[in-house]
C-alpha positions in Angstrom: 82.7 118.1 114.7 81.2 114.6 114.3 82.2 112.5 117.4 83.4 109.7 115.2 85.9 112.1 113.5 86.8 114.2 116.6 90.5 114.2 117.4 91.5 112.2 120.5 95.3 112.3 120.0 97.0 113.4 123.2 99.9 115.2 121.6 100.3 117.9 118.9 102.8 115.7 117.2 100.1 113.0 116.7 97.6 115.5 115.4 100.0 117.2 112.9 101.4 113.8 111.9 97.9 112.5 111.2 97.0 115.4 109.0 100.3 115.3 107.2 100.0 111.5 106.6 96.4 111.8 105.4 97.4 114.6 103.0 100.5 112.7 101.8 98.5 109.5 101.3 95.9 111.3 99.2 98.6 112.9 97.1 100.4 109.6 96.5 97.2 107.8 95.7 96.2 110.6 93.2 99.6 110.8 91.5 99.7 107.0 91.1 97.0 107.4 88.5 99.1 109.7 86.3 102.0 108.6 84.0 103.3 112.1 83.5 106.4 113.0 85.5 104.8 115.8 87.6 108.2 116.0 89.4 107.4 119.0 91.7 104.2 117.4 93.0 105.8 114.0 93.5 108.7 115.5 95.4 106.3 117.4 97.5 104.3 114.3 98.3 107.3 112.2 99.4 108.6 115.1 101.5 105.3 115.4 103.2 105.2 111.6 103.7 108.7 111.6 105.2 107.6 114.3 107.7 104.4 112.4 108.6 106.2 109.0 109.0 108.8 110.7 111.3 105.9 111.9 113.5 104.3 108.4 113.4 107.5 106.7 114.4 107.9 109.2 117.3 104.5 108.2 118.6 105.2 104.5 118.1 108.6 104.8 119.8 111.5 105.5 117.5 113.8 103.9 120.1 112.2 100.5 119.5 114.0 98.3 116.9 111.0 97.6 114.7 109.9 101.2 114.4 113.5 102.4 113.9 114.2 99.7 111.2 110.9 100.6 109.4 111.9 104.3 109.4 115.3 103.5 107.9 113.8 101.4 105.1 111.3 104.1 104.4 114.1 106.7 104.2 115.9 104.4 101.8 112.7 104.1 99.7 112.4 107.9 99.7 116.0 108.3 98.6 115.5 105.9 95.7 112.2 107.6 94.7 113.9 111.0 94.7 116.6 109.7 92.3 113.9 108.3 90.0 112.0 111.7 90.0 115.2 113.7 89.4 116.2 111.3 86.6 118.5 108.3 86.3 119.7 106.5 83.2 117.5 103.7 81.7 120.2 101.2 82.4 119.6 101.5 86.2 116.0 102.8 86.3 114.6 99.3 86.8 116.9 98.7 89.8 115.8 101.9 91.5 112.2 101.0 91.1 112.9 97.5 92.5 114.7 99.0 95.5 111.9 101.6 96.0 109.1 99.0 96.0 111.0 96.5 98.1 111.9 99.1 100.8 108.4 100.4 101.0 107.0 96.9 101.5 109.6 96.1 104.1 108.9 99.3 106.0 105.1 98.6 106.1 105.8 94.9 107.1 108.0 96.0 110.0 105.5 98.6 111.3 102.7 96.0 110.9 104.7 93.6 113.1 105.1 96.5 115.6 101.3 97.0 115.6 100.9 93.4 116.9 102.4 94.5 120.2 99.7 97.1 120.7 96.0 97.1 121.5 93.4 95.1 119.6 92.6 97.8 117.0 96.3 98.1 116.0 96.7 94.3 116.0 94.0 94.0 113.4 95.6 96.5 111.1 99.0 94.9 111.8 97.7 91.4 110.8 96.2 92.8 107.5 99.4 94.6 106.8 101.6 91.6 107.4 99.4 89.4 105.2 99.4 91.9 102.3 103.1 93.0 102.4 104.5 89.5 103.0 102.5 88.0 100.2 103.6 90.8 97.8 107.3 90.4 98.9 107.1 86.7 98.2 105.8 87.5 94.7 108.5 90.1 94.2 111.3 87.7 95.3 110.0 84.9 93.2 108.8 87.1 90.4 110.9 85.4 87.7 109.2 82.1 88.3 105.8 83.0 89.8 102.9 83.3 87.3 99.4 84.4 87.8 99.2 87.2 90.4 102.8 88.2 89.7 102.1 88.6 86.0 99.0 90.6 86.7 100.8 93.0 89.0 103.6 93.5 86.5 106.3 92.3 88.7 108.1 90.5 85.8 108.5 93.8 83.9 110.2 95.5 86.8 112.5 92.5 87.4 113.3 92.3 83.7 114.2 96.0 83.7 116.9 95.4 86.3 119.0 93.9 83.4 119.5 97.3 81.9 116.3 98.0 79.8 113.9 100.8 80.6 110.7 99.5 82.4 107.7 99.5 80.1 105.0 98.7 82.7 104.9 100.4 86.0 101.7 98.9 87.2 103.5 97.1 90.1 104.9 100.4 91.3 101.5 102.0 91.2 100.1 99.0 93.1 102.7 99.4 95.9 102.1 103.2 96.1 98.4 102.6 96.4 99.0 100.0 99.1 101.1 102.5 101.0 98.4 105.2 100.5 95.7 103.0 101.9 97.9 102.0 104.8 98.7 105.7 105.4 95.0 106.6 105.5 94.3 104.0 108.1 97.4 104.9 110.2 96.5 108.6 110.0 93.0 107.8 111.4 94.5 105.8 114.2 96.8 108.7 115.1 94.0 111.2 114.9 91.7 109.1 117.1 94.4 108.5 119.7 94.8 104.8 119.2 98.6 105.2 118.8 99.9 106.6 122.0 103.5 107.7 122.7 105.6 104.8 123.8 106.9 105.1 127.3 110.7 104.9 127.5 112.2 101.8 129.1 112.8 102.0 132.8 116.5 101.6 133.6 117.3 98.9 136.2 
């Protein structure tokens, strides 16, 4: 194997988690380009991503507040996405999409902040993640009044759909899924290369 790509993860959990996260990220990125329901494939992709994120949080230290909070928000996002895939009425569909995107962004933001407490490689990814997710959350929160980037991303359409109409433009949802997919690829590589080490439990006094 090429040295650059050789695994350096110290635990089977990290290796399996890296492979699962890379596969889930690829599936999510691929499916974000299709408008068709493809329900079985979408359910499989989010199930795989949930497994991978669980492994990632174990390596980061699930007992730490930021990692645990990120996992909870991600679980809520998965629950909302599952409801969307299985089918909800048009009156509430926009609200589910809003919750899904907001929870995904919040989870990435919390994990990016957690990266800032690690070594330099993770701090770089954490800084990029914070900048991207925070800016997008600001656009999402102020989507009714923000023009320009918010309009290009289709945030207004999602927010308008929360009033009871079916969303007609899911470009913002696709953008968030692609953001998560790219973050997932980077995190999978960090797991695979051993940059994310199991967090030592706190020593009792």
